[in-house]
TILUM-581721 format. One line per 10 residues: number of its first residue (from 1); their letters; for each residue x, y, z of N, C-alpha, C. Coordinates in steps of 0.02 Angstrom, whole numbers. Each point is the difference from the previous one (the first is absolute). Layout:
REM residues N
NUM) A) X,Y,Z,X,Y,Z,X,Y,Z; ... $
This chain:
REM residues 328
1) MSRPYVPQPV) -1303,1960,-816,51,-40,49,45,56,3; 21,-1,78,65,66,5,77,-62,-23; 22,66,-13,83,-22,-32,44,-9,74; 39,-35,12,58,-24,48,29,85,3; 16,18,41,52,51,13,77,-27,-21; 11,50,-52,75,-30,-13,64,70,24; 38,-39,32,49,34,28,36,49,-60; 21,70,26,14,57,-65,78,-38,-12; 44,-34,26,63,-25,-30,-12,-41,-48; -56,-51,16,-16,-72,-55,-34,34,-59 $
11) LDAAHARSAA) -26,52,7,-60,34,-68,67,37,-34; 61,39,32,35,24,-50,34,-45,-21; 31,-58,33,55,-64,-42,-47,-9,-63; -67,-29,14,-48,-17,-61,-9,41,-60; -2,79,18,2,37,-50,64,-8,-38; 48,1,29,66,3,-31,20,-55,-23; -27,-59,20,-10,-64,-42,-19,28,-65; -71,18,4,-37,3,-62,46,48,-46; 54,49,22,22,31,-46,50,-29,-32; 31,-43,45,65,-35,-35,-26,-49,-45 $
21) RAAGDWPTAD) -69,-36,-9,-24,-45,-31,-8,35,-61; -28,68,12,7,29,-50,43,26,-46; 63,13,34,66,21,-35,13,-82,-16; -14,-42,8,46,-83,-16,52,-10,48; 10,44,50,46,-26,50,-28,-45,58; 6,-57,-41,-28,-75,41,41,-7,58; 80,16,14,21,-25,57,-18,47,54; -12,69,-28,-41,34,68,-64,-17,11; -29,-24,-47,-89,-13,25,24,-69,27; 26,-41,-10,2,-78,40,34,39,86 $
31) RLRSEIEAAG) 37,24,2,28,32,64,-54,36,29; -43,37,-13,-45,25,26,-41,-29,14; -30,-77,-59,-52,-30,43,19,-50,56; 61,-14,5,31,-24,49,-12,36,71; 13,71,0,-8,44,44,-70,-17,28; -37,25,-28,-71,1,4,-29,-55,25; 15,-77,-11,-18,-51,2,16,-14,80; 85,20,19,22,-5,65,-25,45,28; -56,53,-3,-24,38,42,-70,-26,5; -37,-47,-18,-52,-49,12,-65,19,-54 $
41) WRVVDRGTDF) 37,32,-64,-68,3,-51,32,-21,-67; -43,-30,-51,-3,-2,-54,-21,30,-53; 36,12,-56,-22,38,-58,-35,-54,-61; -51,23,6,-44,-13,-51,1,30,-68; 47,-17,-51,0,58,-64,-63,-7,-41; -22,46,-26,-70,4,-49,21,53,-55; 33,-30,-48,39,41,-53,54,56,15; -32,53,-5,68,54,25,-31,26,75; -62,-27,32,-8,21,61,18,-55,55; -14,4,53,11,-59,55,-40,15,51 $
51) RLEPIHPPDV) -11,-54,39,-53,-3,54,48,-39,59; 6,37,57,20,-30,70,-41,-51,34; 13,-63,20,-27,-32,60,52,-31,58; -35,6,50,33,-31,52,25,-69,-12; 71,-36,24,7,-77,-24,-24,-19,64; -12,30,61,-20,-30,47,-64,45,62; -20,-18,41,-32,49,38,39,41,32; -41,64,8,54,46,48,8,4,63; 52,20,33,-3,-8,80,-53,61,19; -28,4,46,-55,24,28,14,22,75 $
61) DDEAGVRFGR) 12,64,15,7,18,79,-50,39,26; -45,-48,54,-44,53,13,-6,-9,89; -45,8,23,-1,19,80,13,-73,38; -7,-50,-36,15,-72,15,81,-14,-7; 39,53,-47,57,-17,-12,18,-6,-65; 64,-43,-16,14,-14,-71,-21,-65,-26; -41,-6,-45,-31,-64,-42,36,-15,-68; 36,-47,-10,54,-21,-59,-42,-13,-56; 15,20,-58,-2,-27,-64,42,-47,-28; 61,-32,41,25,-38,-49,59,-30,55 $
71) SDAVPSRLAE) 16,-66,0,46,-11,71,67,23,12; 19,38,-56,72,20,-4,10,71,21; -68,20,9,-9,61,27,-12,21,75; 16,-68,24,-7,2,91,89,-12,29; 10,40,43,75,1,19,12,-67,13; 63,-31,-9,9,-55,9,63,-6,56; -3,-50,54,53,-23,44,44,-43,-10; 0,-32,-66,33,-76,-27,81,22,4; 9,63,-16,76,8,7,28,8,68; -36,23,47,19,24,71,13,-54,37 $
81) ASTVDTTVAL) 25,-12,65,11,-38,44,-68,-19,29; -7,-79,7,-61,-28,45,12,44,70; -59,14,30,3,35,54,-61,-34,47; -33,-46,-15,-40,-62,18,18,-73,-11; -20,-39,47,22,-73,-24,-45,-8,-77; -80,-2,9,-35,-24,-38,-52,49,-6; -17,4,-72,-54,43,-42,-43,-41,-28; -71,4,6,-62,-39,-15,-45,46,-43; -3,-21,-61,-29,42,-46,-76,-30,-6; -61,32,2,-44,-22,-34,-42,57,-41 $
91) VATDQPDDLD) -43,-35,-51,-39,51,-47,-79,-15,35; -25,69,-3,-70,25,12,-38,19,-64; -56,-47,-20,-27,24,-55,-74,6,25; -45,-39,-1,-70,2,22,-31,-44,45; 53,-33,56,-16,-65,49,15,44,63; -43,54,24,24,26,77,-7,-50,58; -39,-47,8,9,-42,49,47,-46,-1; 43,-39,-86,48,-17,7,63,32,27; -14,66,-9,75,22,6,-3,25,86; -51,20,21,-2,16,76,15,-72,37 $
101) RALAALRATS) -25,-66,-19,19,-75,19,79,-2,-9; 24,6,-55,77,-10,-9,50,57,43; -18,62,2,26,61,37,-1,-36,80; -63,-4,33,1,-39,58,32,-59,23; 1,-45,-57,35,-58,24,87,7,-14; 31,50,-20,70,17,-6,-12,40,58; -31,61,18,20,25,57,15,-55,50; -43,-46,2,-14,-40,73,52,-53,-1; 46,-29,-58,46,-49,-11,76,34,-5; -7,64,-40,81,22,-33,45,21,68 $
111) PAGTQLVVVA) 58,-27,-23,60,18,48,15,60,9; 27,37,50,33,78,-9,46,-5,-51; 7,50,-32,32,24,-67,-36,-18,-51; -66,7,-8,-29,-20,-62,-37,60,-24; 12,24,-66,-53,37,-28,-48,-7,-54; -59,9,2,-46,3,-41,-5,41,-68; -13,-22,-41,-6,56,-56,-83,-9,-40; -57,34,-4,-49,-20,-34,6,38,-57; -11,-28,-39,-12,43,-72,-80,-6,-29; -34,67,19,-62,13,-11,-5,5,-83 $
121) DAPDDAQAAR) -5,-49,-40,-18,10,-78,-63,17,-40; 2,63,14,-66,42,-1,-64,-49,5; -1,-26,80,-47,-30,19,-77,32,-9; -53,-32,22,-72,5,-18,-9,53,88; -59,38,-11,-5,39,37,-6,-42,77; -19,-46,-1,-11,-42,56,63,-8,34; 44,-27,-42,80,-3,28,33,61,26; 0,49,-44,26,59,10,-5,27,66; -62,-1,17,-44,21,70,37,-30,42; 41,-58,-3,10,-51,58,75,-29,-4 $
131) LPEPDPEPAR) 35,70,-38,82,-30,-2,10,24,69; 65,-47,23,44,10,79,8,88,-9; 5,19,60,40,84,-2,76,-20,-8; 27,51,-44,68,-32,-10,38,15,67; 47,-46,29,46,8,40,68,-36,-18; 30,42,-27,81,-32,-45,48,-25,42; -8,15,71,57,-34,42,1,-74,-5; 60,-9,16,11,-93,6,-56,-14,49; 5,-71,6,-42,-23,48,35,-13,64; -21,16,56,42,8,79,-30,-60,36 $
141) APAEGGAVDV) 57,9,46,-6,-70,53,-57,19,22; -49,-54,31,-66,26,44,31,-10,69; -49,64,19,-16,-16,84,-20,-69,20; 31,-4,68,-23,-74,21,-64,-27,-6; -13,-53,-33,-54,-29,-20,-52,40,-36; 39,33,-41,-47,51,-57,16,-31,-72; -24,24,-56,18,-9,-69,51,40,-21; 21,-32,-47,54,50,-34,-10,57,-43; 30,62,15,-15,53,-15,15,2,-81; -20,-29,-56,10,4,-62,-12,60,-26 $
151) GVEVVRTSAR) 60,28,-29,-18,61,-45,-22,-18,-71; -36,42,-26,-32,-2,-72,4,59,-44; 15,-7,-63,9,49,-53,-54,-19,-45; -33,41,-37,-60,5,-55,23,38,-39; -5,-38,-63,22,40,-64,-63,2,-46; -12,65,-34,-80,-11,-40,43,4,-78; -65,-31,-33,20,18,-59,-64,49,-47; 20,27,-45,-72,33,-14,-37,-17,-58; 15,-70,-28,-31,-36,-28,18,-90,2; -54,-44,-27,42,-80,8,36,1,-31 $
161) LGWAAALNIG) 65,-21,32,59,-17,-47,4,-69,-5; -30,-45,27,20,-64,-8,43,-18,67; 12,-105,-5,28,-19,46,51,19,-4; 53,-17,-60,75,-8,25,11,97,4; -23,42,-36,15,79,17,-13,5,90; -52,-13,20,-5,1,71,41,-48,39; 39,-52,-15,43,-28,37,65,38,-1; 5,39,-70,65,35,-8,2,54,66; -49,24,5,-15,58,35,19,-33,70; -31,-42,24,26,-31,49,67,-12,-2 $
171) LRRAAGEIVI) 14,-28,-16,81,-24,-25,56,64,24; -22,52,-52,34,76,0,-12,34,69; -36,-29,58,-6,47,54,24,-53,57; 32,-61,-26,1,-53,66,76,20,27; 11,4,68,55,8,33,16,-37,50; -29,-87,-19,37,-53,31,55,-40,-50; 39,-26,45,58,-40,-27,-52,-67,-36; -45,-11,7,-46,-64,-14,-71,46,-12; -25,-24,-61,-63,24,-22,-40,-54,-33; -76,8,58,-47,-58,-14,-69,49,-28 $
181) VMDTSVEPIG) -10,-52,-66,-77,24,-30,-42,-48,31; -53,37,26,-64,-39,21,-64,21,-22; -35,-42,-27,-50,15,-11,-54,-8,37; -43,53,5,-46,6,58,-66,-55,3; -1,-54,-32,-35,-49,13,45,-49,55; 59,2,13,26,-28,49,5,32,59; -10,-30,50,-10,18,76,56,-34,32; 65,23,27,51,-33,49,-32,-7,69; -10,-53,18,-16,-26,73,60,1,48; 55,-10,-8,54,-1,14,67,40,-35 $
191) DVIGPIREAL) 58,-10,18,51,18,-13,18,-41,-74; -17,49,-70,19,-19,-61,47,27,-8; 42,61,6,71,36,-7,52,-23,15; 0,-41,57,71,-19,31,7,-72,-43; -40,-44,-6,25,-55,-44,35,14,-82; -53,53,-32,37,26,-50,65,32,2; 1,38,35,69,54,11,57,-70,17; -22,-60,40,41,-45,-4,24,-39,-61; -47,-1,-48,14,-37,-52,32,34,-50; -8,78,-8,56,44,-32,58,26,24 $
201) ADPEVAVAGP) 21,-42,47,85,22,39,21,-51,-35; -22,-55,-34,38,-44,-60,18,25,-58; 48,29,-17,21,34,-76,-24,-40,-38; -5,-57,-9,-29,-24,-50,-82,-22,-14; -22,35,48,-70,7,-9,-15,67,-28; -38,6,-68,-22,65,-12,-61,17,19; -52,-44,13,-62,38,15,-29,-62,52; -37,5,47,-48,-48,59,-55,24,10; -46,-55,11,-59,16,44,-40,-56,6; -63,-12,19,-35,-71,0,-44,-20,-43 $
211) FGLRSADLRR) -5,21,-65,-38,-35,-61,53,11,-54; 14,-69,-20,57,-10,-65,-41,-39,-48; 60,15,-57,-31,-22,-71,66,-43,-30; -21,-71,-16,47,-30,-20,-5,-16,-80; 25,-5,-52,-4,-14,-46,51,-34,-59; 6,-44,-40,35,-37,-30,28,42,-70; -40,46,-33,5,20,-59,-27,78,13; -2,20,41,-15,74,5,-70,22,-46; -49,-54,-10,-57,12,-27,-41,-14,41; -5,-67,33,-43,-22,46,29,-4,86 $
221) FEEVTSGAAA) -51,37,36,26,15,68,-48,-48,39; 32,-11,52,-60,-58,47,32,52,81; -50,9,58,20,18,42,47,-46,50; 32,17,37,39,-37,47,-14,46,75; 13,-58,47,3,51,82,70,2,30; 61,-27,-19,44,-9,29,55,-19,-48; 61,15,0,53,-5,-20,32,56,-67; 22,-21,-44,20,38,-56,-41,-4,-41; -10,67,-44,-43,2,-40,28,46,-59; -37,-2,-59,22,74,-48,-14,49,13 $
231) AIEGYLLGVR) -64,-9,32,-31,90,18,-35,1,64; 4,44,25,-45,18,59,-68,55,-22; -50,-33,25,-75,23,-13,8,84,45; -35,54,-40,14,65,32,-46,16,57; -39,-67,26,-42,19,63,54,32,58; 44,-39,5,55,4,40,53,12,-10; 54,47,-18,62,-14,-38,40,27,27; 58,-28,39,57,43,7,72,19,-52; 22,45,4,55,22,-33,64,38,40; 53,10,-26,46,38,25,-15,62,-33 $
241) RADVASAGPL) 14,56,29,-10,79,-25,60,14,-50; 56,-34,8,55,15,-47,-10,-44,-54; -28,-54,-1,-18,-41,-75,-46,38,-34; -59,36,32,-55,36,-34,33,65,-39; 51,35,33,43,57,-36,33,-30,-56; 53,-52,16,20,-34,-60,-35,-25,-56; -56,-33,16,-47,-40,-56,-27,51,-36; -11,59,9,-45,53,-7,-71,-4,-3; -42,43,-13,-89,8,6,-26,-56,-22; -41,-21,27,-49,-40,-34,-35,10,-65 $
251) DEGFRFYRNL) -13,-32,-41,-21,9,-65,-82,26,7; -3,64,-12,-66,29,2,-69,-35,-34; 4,-26,-78,-28,-42,-20,-49,-35,44; 29,-22,52,-38,-50,29,-42,44,68; -62,32,-58,-48,38,24,-35,-40,49; -19,-70,-6,-54,-60,33,68,-43,48; -16,-21,42,43,-10,64,36,-83,-21; -45,-36,-46,22,-75,-8,52,-17,-50; 47,-35,32,54,-5,-21,60,39,0; -14,55,22,60,60,11,47,-48,54 $
261) DIWWSLVLRD) -24,-35,50,48,-38,47,49,-44,-52; -27,-32,-40,30,-57,-21,75,61,-46; -30,50,-37,47,25,-31,54,39,33; -30,27,77,62,30,27,55,-55,45; -39,-61,28,41,-52,24,56,-8,-45; -20,-18,-69,54,-16,-43,57,59,-28; -32,69,20,43,41,-18,51,-6,52; -28,0,76,34,-1,62,67,-69,-2; -29,-43,-30,35,-63,13,66,-7,-63; -26,34,-43,50,-10,-49,74,43,0 $
271) RGPGVAPRRA) 47,-50,-32,80,37,12,14,-4,-83; -36,-15,-32,22,8,-72,13,-82,-20; -10,0,-71,25,-67,-38,47,-35,16; 7,-58,33,65,-46,13,24,10,62; -47,55,43,22,-15,72,-54,-19,46; 17,-64,37,-71,-7,43,-26,56,25; -87,5,14,-30,56,7,4,-22,88; -20,49,31,-16,6,66,-76,-42,14; -15,-15,45,-62,-26,34,-55,45,16; -70,-36,-21,-46,45,42,-21,-71,62 $
281) EVIGDLPLVR) -14,25,50,1,-30,77,-66,-4,19; -33,-46,-6,-73,-27,38,2,-3,71; -39,43,38,8,-11,84,-82,-17,3; 4,-85,24,-64,-19,20,-9,25,65; -68,-10,20,-39,2,60,20,63,44; -13,64,-45,20,70,21,-87,-1,28; 7,47,83,-72,2,22,-34,65,-52; -55,-39,-26,-30,73,-56,-58,-37,-11; -48,51,-22,-66,-28,-25,-2,29,-77; -12,-45,-45,-24,23,-58,-68,18,-29 $
291) HEHRGWTSLP) -12,66,17,-88,14,-29,-12,-7,-69; -63,23,-21,-25,7,-70,53,24,-39; 21,10,-60,46,42,-36,-63,49,-34; -14,36,3,-56,61,-20,32,15,-77; 56,19,-12,34,5,-68,-22,-47,-53; -2,-48,35,-16,-67,-47,-73,-6,-4; -31,-11,63,-61,-21,-4,-73,54,-30; 21,60,7,-20,48,-27,-7,1,-61; 34,-35,-38,5,16,-91,-39,-67,-28; -29,12,-73,-34,-58,-16,45,-49,-23 $
301) DAERERLSKR) -21,-61,-12,62,-57,-14,36,26,-68; -29,8,-49,25,27,-66,48,44,20; -5,76,37,31,35,-6,70,-8,34; -6,-28,61,60,-21,44,48,-62,-46; -26,-56,-43,27,-38,-41,35,52,-51; -29,55,-25,26,39,-59,70,42,37; -32,23,52,55,58,45,60,-73,2; -13,-57,35,60,-36,12,29,-19,-46; -30,-32,-61,52,-23,-73,32,72,-28; -16,46,6,37,65,-14,60,13,30 $
311) NFYRVLDRFR) -2,-10,85,51,1,28,47,-50,-7; -31,-76,-12,41,-54,10,51,27,-66; -15,15,-56,50,21,-57,37,36,21; -3,52,28,58,45,32,60,-52,29; -32,-36,20,39,-62,54,44,-19,-68; -40,-38,-24,47,-45,-69,30,53,-38; 3,66,-31,34,31,-30,56,16,25; 18,-2,66,61,-2,31,49,-47,10; -48,-66,22,32,-64,31,-16,-53,-39; -23,-6,-60,-21,-54,-46,53,-54,-4 $
321) DRPDLAVP) 68,39,-19,60,-46,-13,52,-7,69; -41,1,63,38,11,62,-2,-75,39; -1,-52,-40,-20,-71,49,31,-15,46; 62,48,21,33,-4,54,-30,25,73; -57,41,-10,-20,13,39,-58,-31,26; -33,-56,-36,-60,-51,33,48,-11,57; -65,-35,44,15,-43,53,-49,-45,2; 3,-73,-24,-65,-35,7,-10,-25,68 $
């Protein structure tokens, strides 16, 4: 089995740490361990010897460009001023037909001032071969009678990082004042961006979209199609980029998509105990078609139940004692 290449500064730090441990200099050994881990490596001690393992997949730079091994290696725009009105982020894995359909629909219906970011999370060969050609320029006004020329940015990963990590990448590349996360199972057949932007013009609305979830206890949820909700489902979900920056990244323990939308909606709505939370606004009757969600239907029942429960425990770990965030 081939060993991963270890950068010389990391190897030097590991040897220095080993010498510090042998000398009983534990503060130095701890400091060097932190430096090694910050560089992306884990030290596994084996008596007086050690082994180095990468904490995350490596970045790979080849003829296709950089493929990133972790979300925080992707350059972020979140601290920069917005340069377009709206960013739509999509994750591409193994359903090329779904991605093609979603992109065609967005090109046909998006207003000028829209940026599309496609995160190719280690897609299979069929999907990789059909990724869009990148054109990072934002959407431009169409010629008379033509479609909007929507700019597309494609970001690739070197390994399958999971749903939350892929969305974090899309959020880091967002240049829009409003960021909309859209699943490739959704097909807009009219303007879905305008109504979401309009809802988010109200500062008391933290998150908006067409599919909502209400709950009286944050344990059991039911779908709603209009009005106030506890959470917005992640099939089509809009937020302000400024809120993304202030709330911090998504919890990358959510490798499977299920229930991440509940967690994120509650995070964005939350203003702390004792302070009235902001709203999740459900926008009814948006012009769209929901197709089969292959991320759900491609898994056996037992596996998707297991992954969903594991994700829901992450929601409860953070919000089990916050009934103020419930919306019955």
